[in-house]
Backbone as numpy.savetxt, mean C-alpha at the origin, in Angstrom:
# Nx Ny Nz CAx CAy CAz Cx Cy Cz
0.29 11.88 4.48 -1.18 11.06 3.83 -1.91 11.90 2.95
-2.70 11.17 2.08 -3.26 11.77 0.78 -5.02 11.03 1.11
-5.74 11.70 0.30 -7.14 11.25 0.40 -7.26 10.98 -0.90
-6.08 11.38 -1.85 -6.46 10.86 -3.21 -5.25 10.68 -4.43
-4.68 10.53 -4.85 -3.51 10.13 -5.78 -3.39 11.05 -6.69
-2.40 11.29 -7.25 -1.97 11.95 -8.47 -1.35 10.81 -9.69
-1.60 9.60 -8.94 -1.46 8.42 -10.24 -2.62 8.20 -10.73
-3.82 8.31 -10.81 -4.66 7.97 -11.54 -5.96 8.23 -10.58
-6.96 7.34 -10.95 -8.31 7.23 -9.96 -7.80 5.86 -9.39
-8.69 5.72 -8.13 -8.48 4.71 -7.13 -9.03 3.82 -8.12
-10.25 3.31 -8.57 -10.80 2.64 -9.45 -9.32 1.60 -10.42
-8.80 2.75 -10.97 -7.70 2.63 -11.84 -6.18 1.29 -10.84
-6.24 1.87 -9.49 -5.05 0.99 -9.32 -5.37 -0.36 -8.96
-4.25 -1.63 -9.22 -4.48 -2.86 -8.34 -3.60 -2.40 -6.91
-5.21 -2.77 -6.15 -4.47 -3.05 -4.62 -3.67 -4.37 -4.38
-3.01 -4.86 -3.67 -2.19 -5.65 -3.36 -1.68 -5.95 -2.02
-1.96 -7.24 -1.20 -1.58 -7.36 -0.04 -0.81 -8.70 0.13
-0.24 -8.93 1.15 1.12 -9.69 1.26 0.77 -10.96 1.22
1.48 -11.72 0.76 0.86 -13.41 0.78 0.47 -13.82 2.47
1.83 -13.23 3.20 1.82 -13.34 4.60 0.66 -12.88 5.45
-0.58 -12.09 4.94 -1.42 -11.51 5.62 -2.02 -12.97 6.09
-2.50 -12.16 7.54 -3.28 -13.42 8.52 -4.36 -13.54 7.81
-4.70 -14.95 7.46 -5.76 -15.20 6.62 -7.23 -15.54 7.87
-7.42 -15.95 8.89 -8.20 -15.41 9.67 -8.85 -14.42 9.24
-8.40 -13.80 9.72 -9.09 -11.78 9.04 -8.74 -11.26 8.01
-8.77 -11.98 6.90 -8.46 -11.07 5.77 -8.70 -9.62 5.23
-9.58 -9.21 6.17 -9.79 -7.33 6.15 -9.00 -6.75 6.65
-7.97 -7.54 7.54 -7.38 -7.12 8.71 -5.89 -6.84 8.34
-5.65 -5.74 6.86 -4.25 -5.67 6.19 -3.93 -5.10 5.71
-2.80 -4.11 5.65 -2.70 -3.30 4.28 -2.15 -3.70 3.22
-2.42 -2.77 2.59 -2.41 -3.26 1.02 -1.54 -1.90 0.32
-1.20 -2.39 -0.76 -0.43 -1.42 -1.14 -0.77 -1.56 -2.70
-0.99 -0.53 -3.30 -0.76 -0.49 -5.27 0.51 0.57 -5.55
1.26 -0.49 -6.52 2.31 0.26 -7.16 2.25 1.14 -8.41
2.42 1.96 -8.50 2.71 3.21 -9.62 3.65 3.73 -9.96
3.98 4.32 -11.38 6.06 4.36 -11.81 6.22 5.55 -10.89
5.29 6.26 -9.92 5.73 7.76 -9.74 5.77 7.24 -7.81
5.05 6.14 -7.68 5.10 6.28 -6.20 3.88 4.84 -5.43
4.80 4.18 -4.49 3.72 3.08 -3.90 2.60 3.46 -2.93
2.01 3.25 -3.19 0.54 3.19 -1.95 0.28 2.66 -1.24
-0.26 3.35 -0.10 -0.57 2.43 0.71 -1.62 2.72 1.46
-2.20 1.82 1.78 -3.75 1.72 2.52 -4.22 0.81 3.80
-5.13 1.28 4.59 -5.65 0.04 5.12 -6.78 -0.53 4.43
-6.71 -2.04 4.77 -7.81 -2.62 3.77 -9.01 -2.36 4.13
-9.51 -2.14 5.46 -10.69 -2.05 6.27 -11.24 -0.84 5.59
-10.47 0.27 5.12 -11.08 1.75 5.41 -10.44 2.08 3.57
-11.10 0.96 2.63 -10.21 1.97 1.19 -10.20 2.35 0.43
-11.49 3.67 1.29 -11.32 4.96 0.44 -11.03 5.89 1.33
-10.17 5.38 2.52 -9.52 6.37 3.32 -8.24 6.70 3.24
-7.88 7.42 4.10 -6.47 7.97 3.61 -5.43 6.75 3.26
-4.54 7.59 2.51 -3.47 6.25 1.86 -2.14 7.25 2.21
-1.45 6.57 1.98 0.22 7.07 2.53 1.15 7.00 0.93
1.83 7.67 1.03 2.52 7.50 -0.59 4.25 7.85 -0.39
5.26 6.84 -1.13 6.31 6.65 -0.13 6.57 6.13 -2.09
7.88 7.67 -2.22 8.86 6.79 -3.42 8.98 5.41 -3.27
9.18 4.64 -4.66 10.14 3.86 -4.84 10.69 3.08 -3.83
11.54 4.03 -4.58 13.62 3.94 -2.94 13.00 4.16 -2.10
12.21 4.64 -1.40 12.29 4.58 0.20 10.95 3.27 0.45
10.37 2.83 -0.10 8.97 1.81 -0.46 10.62 0.46 -0.22
11.23 0.34 -1.07 12.82 -0.91 -1.20 13.20 -0.60 0.22
13.78 0.38 1.09 14.79 0.45 1.73 13.40 0.14 2.80
12.58 0.47 3.13 11.63 -0.09 3.99 11.23 -1.42 4.37
11.17 -2.05 3.03 11.41 -3.23 2.69 12.33 -4.54 3.29
13.39 -3.83 2.72 14.68 -4.25 3.49 14.56 -4.13 4.96
14.19 -3.03 5.36 14.24 -2.60 6.98 13.58 -3.65 7.49
12.18 -3.81 7.08 11.70 -4.53 7.85 11.82 -6.20 7.95
12.26 -6.64 6.73 12.63 -7.93 6.31 14.25 -8.27 7.00
15.06 -7.28 7.32 16.17 -7.92 8.51 15.56 -7.68 9.83
14.70 -7.27 10.20 14.23 -7.35 11.95 13.60 -8.63 11.51
């Protein structure tokens, strides 16, 4: 996990959350910010907190695995 990003300032990132997120508690979600070099992942309840960075290939493999389950 990282506390910053080499992909640019946090304010420049466009954070997205799944359309499948539970609408009864919209802040209880994981968000992603795609960049050319990495997919950044954060807890929406702590937007300034730690972030996990994955390569685009690792993210694609994770999404395929999660969808298969």
